[in-house]
C-alpha positions as CSV (number, residue, x, y, z in Angstrom):
1,X,122.2,134.4,96.3
2,X,123.4,136.4,99.2
3,X,123.6,134.7,102.6
4,X,122.8,136.1,106.1
5,X,126.5,137.1,106.5
6,X,126.1,139.7,103.8
7,X,123.4,141.6,105.8
8,X,124.0,144.3,108.4
9,X,124.6,142.9,111.9
10,X,121.2,143.8,113.3
11,X,119.5,142.2,110.3
12,X,121.7,139.1,110.7
13,X,120.5,138.7,114.3
14,X,116.9,139.3,113.2
15,X,117.2,136.7,110.4
16,X,118.8,134.2,112.7
17,X,116.1,134.6,115.3
18,X,113.5,134.2,112.6
19,X,115.1,131.0,111.3
20,X,115.4,129.6,114.8
21,X,111.7,130.4,115.5
22,X,110.7,128.7,112.2
23,X,112.8,125.6,113.1
24,X,111.3,125.4,116.6
25,X,107.7,126.0,115.6
26,X,107.5,124.2,112.3
27,X,110.4,122.0,111.4
28,X,110.9,120.3,114.8
29,X,107.2,119.5,115.4
30,X,107.0,118.0,111.9
31,X,110.1,115.9,112.5
32,X,108.7,114.6,115.8
33,X,105.4,113.8,114.2
34,X,107.1,111.9,111.3
35,X,109.4,110.1,113.7
36,X,106.4,109.0,115.8
37,X,104.5,107.8,112.7
38,X,107.7,105.9,111.6
39,X,108.2,104.3,115.0
40,X,104.6,103.2,115.2
41,X,104.8,101.6,111.7
42,X,108.0,99.7,112.7
43,X,106.4,98.6,116.0
44,X,103.3,97.4,114.2
45,X,105.4,95.6,111.6
46,X,107.5,93.8,114.2
47,X,104.3,92.8,116.0
48,X,102.8,91.4,112.7
49,X,106.0,89.4,112.0
50,X,106.0,87.9,115.5
51,X,102.4,87.0,115.3
52,X,102.9,85.3,111.9
53,X,105.8,83.4,113.4
54,X,103.7,82.1,116.3
55,X,100.8,81.3,113.9
56,X,103.2,79.3,111.7
57,X,104.6,77.5,114.7
58,X,101.1,76.6,115.9
59,X,100.4,75.0,112.5
60,X,103.5,72.8,113.0
61,X,102.3,71.8,116.5
62,X,98.9,70.6,115.3
63,X,98.6,66.8,115.8
64,X,95.0,66.3,114.9
65,X,92.3,68.0,112.9
66,X,90.3,68.4,116.2
67,X,93.2,70.4,117.7
68,X,93.3,72.6,114.6
69,X,89.5,73.3,114.9
70,X,89.8,74.0,118.6
71,X,92.6,76.5,118.1
72,X,90.6,78.2,115.4
73,X,87.7,78.5,117.7
74,X,89.9,79.9,120.5
75,X,91.5,82.5,118.2
76,X,88.0,83.6,117.0
77,X,86.8,83.8,120.6
78,X,89.8,86.0,121.6
79,X,89.3,88.2,118.5
80,X,85.6,88.7,119.4
81,X,86.6,89.4,123.0
82,X,89.0,92.1,121.9
83,X,86.3,93.7,119.7
84,X,83.8,93.7,122.7
85,X,86.5,95.2,125.0
86,X,87.0,98.1,122.6
87,X,83.3,98.6,122.2
88,X,82.8,98.4,125.9
89,X,85.5,101.0,126.6
90,X,83.9,103.4,124.2
91,X,80.5,103.0,125.7
92,X,81.8,103.5,129.2
93,X,83.6,106.6,128.0
94,X,80.4,107.9,126.6
95,X,78.5,107.2,129.8
96,X,81.2,108.9,131.9
97,X,81.0,111.9,129.7
98,X,77.2,111.7,129.6
99,X,77.3,111.7,125.9
100,X,75.3,108.7,124.6
101,X,75.6,107.4,121.0
102,X,74.1,109.9,118.5
103,X,70.5,109.5,117.2
104,X,67.1,111.2,117.6
105,X,68.8,114.5,118.3
106,X,66.1,116.6,116.6
107,X,62.4,117.1,117.2
108,X,60.0,115.7,114.7
109,X,60.7,117.4,111.3
110,X,57.2,118.8,111.1
111,X,57.8,120.8,114.2
112,X,60.9,122.3,112.7
113,X,59.0,123.2,109.5
114,X,55.8,124.6,110.9
115,X,57.0,126.2,114.1
116,X,59.4,129.2,114.4
117,X,62.6,127.6,115.8
118,X,63.1,130.8,117.8
119,X,59.7,130.5,119.5
120,X,60.3,130.5,123.2
121,X,57.8,127.7,123.9
122,X,59.3,125.4,121.3
123,X,62.8,126.1,122.6
124,X,61.6,124.9,126.1
125,X,60.0,121.8,124.5
126,X,63.2,121.1,122.6
127,X,65.3,121.3,125.7
128,X,62.9,119.0,127.5
129,X,63.0,116.6,124.5
130,X,66.8,116.6,124.4
131,X,67.1,116.0,128.1
132,X,64.6,113.1,128.0
133,X,66.4,111.6,125.0
134,X,69.8,112.0,126.7
135,X,68.6,110.3,129.9
136,X,66.9,107.5,127.9
137,X,69.9,106.9,125.7
138,X,72.2,106.8,128.7
139,X,70.0,104.1,130.3
140,X,70.1,102.2,127.0
141,X,73.9,102.6,126.9
142,X,74.1,101.1,130.3
143,X,72.0,98.1,129.1
144,X,74.4,97.7,126.1
145,X,77.4,97.7,128.6
146,X,75.7,95.0,130.7
147,X,75.0,92.9,127.6
148,X,78.6,93.2,126.3
149,X,80.0,92.3,129.8
150,X,77.7,89.3,129.8
151,X,79.0,88.2,126.4
152,X,82.6,88.7,127.5
153,X,81.9,86.5,130.5
154,X,80.4,83.8,128.3
155,X,83.4,84.0,125.9
156,X,85.8,83.6,128.9
157,X,83.9,80.5,130.0
158,X,84.1,79.0,126.5
159,X,87.9,79.8,126.3
160,X,88.4,78.2,129.7
161,X,86.6,75.0,128.6
162,X,88.7,74.6,125.4
163,X,92.0,75.5,127.2
164,X,91.2,72.8,129.7
165,X,90.6,70.3,126.9
166,X,94.0,71.3,125.4
167,X,95.8,71.5,128.8
168,X,98.3,68.8,127.9
169,X,99.4,70.6,124.8
170,X,101.7,73.1,126.5
171,X,103.6,74.2,123.4
172,X,100.3,75.0,121.5
173,X,99.0,77.0,124.4
174,X,102.3,78.9,124.7
175,X,102.1,80.1,121.1
176,X,98.4,80.9,121.5
177,X,99.1,83.0,124.6
178,X,101.8,85.0,122.8
179,X,99.4,85.7,119.9
180,X,96.5,86.7,122.2
181,X,98.7,88.8,124.4
182,X,100.1,90.8,121.4
183,X,96.7,91.2,119.7
184,X,95.2,92.4,122.9
185,X,97.9,94.9,123.6
186,X,97.6,96.2,120.0
187,X,93.8,96.6,120.3
188,X,94.2,98.5,123.6
189,X,96.1,101.3,121.8
190,X,93.1,101.8,119.5
191,X,90.5,102.4,122.2
192,X,89.8,106.1,121.8
193,X,86.8,108.3,121.5
194,X,88.5,111.4,119.9
195,X,85.6,113.9,120.2
196,X,85.0,113.0,123.8
197,X,88.7,113.4,124.6
198,X,88.6,116.9,123.0
199,X,85.5,117.8,124.9
200,X,86.9,116.6,128.3
201,X,90.2,118.5,127.6
202,X,88.2,121.7,127.0
203,X,86.0,121.3,130.1
204,X,88.7,120.2,132.5
205,X,89.9,122.8,134.9
206,X,93.0,122.6,137.1
207,X,92.3,121.3,140.6
208,X,93.3,123.7,143.3
209,X,94.5,122.1,146.5
210,X,94.0,124.1,149.7
211,X,97.0,123.9,151.9
């Protein structure tokens, strides 16, 4: 197979430019993506190993069955709190984007069957219907946000009570805090509403500053 060096000089330059372009546009982005995936896997694995170490150390620190039960309750409370925090972040993102959770997006099916969808009056009704639904769902989303904030507040109170009961067990609380801190930082990386992010990126315009 003949190499580039066997081509005329002008074709050699053209082939070299083509190869460089292919490397920059295809190969390098692929390598960066794979490196990012690989780095994330390693980071996740290191976190899991560290969490397991602290969980194992916690088991060693247990002195009574009651302590074990209290720690289990604490871990469950923290896990539920992380779930609520993620749900809350997504709901708040939807509210900020004025895009409530999907449901009831269409008029009654009989209207769509028996009335021409291009009829000017039904189009007006549909717009009014969608606007009313959007406003109502945004109000309901705000109620959901308040309810989740209230549950988080109650969880925090329960956590504080159990921690106060275990206040003399410094070693146990140290391992617990490391577990909670790592799990919370891991859960924060997953708080995303992809379609909202795409929508915002499409609608955002550069801000002009008047000097």
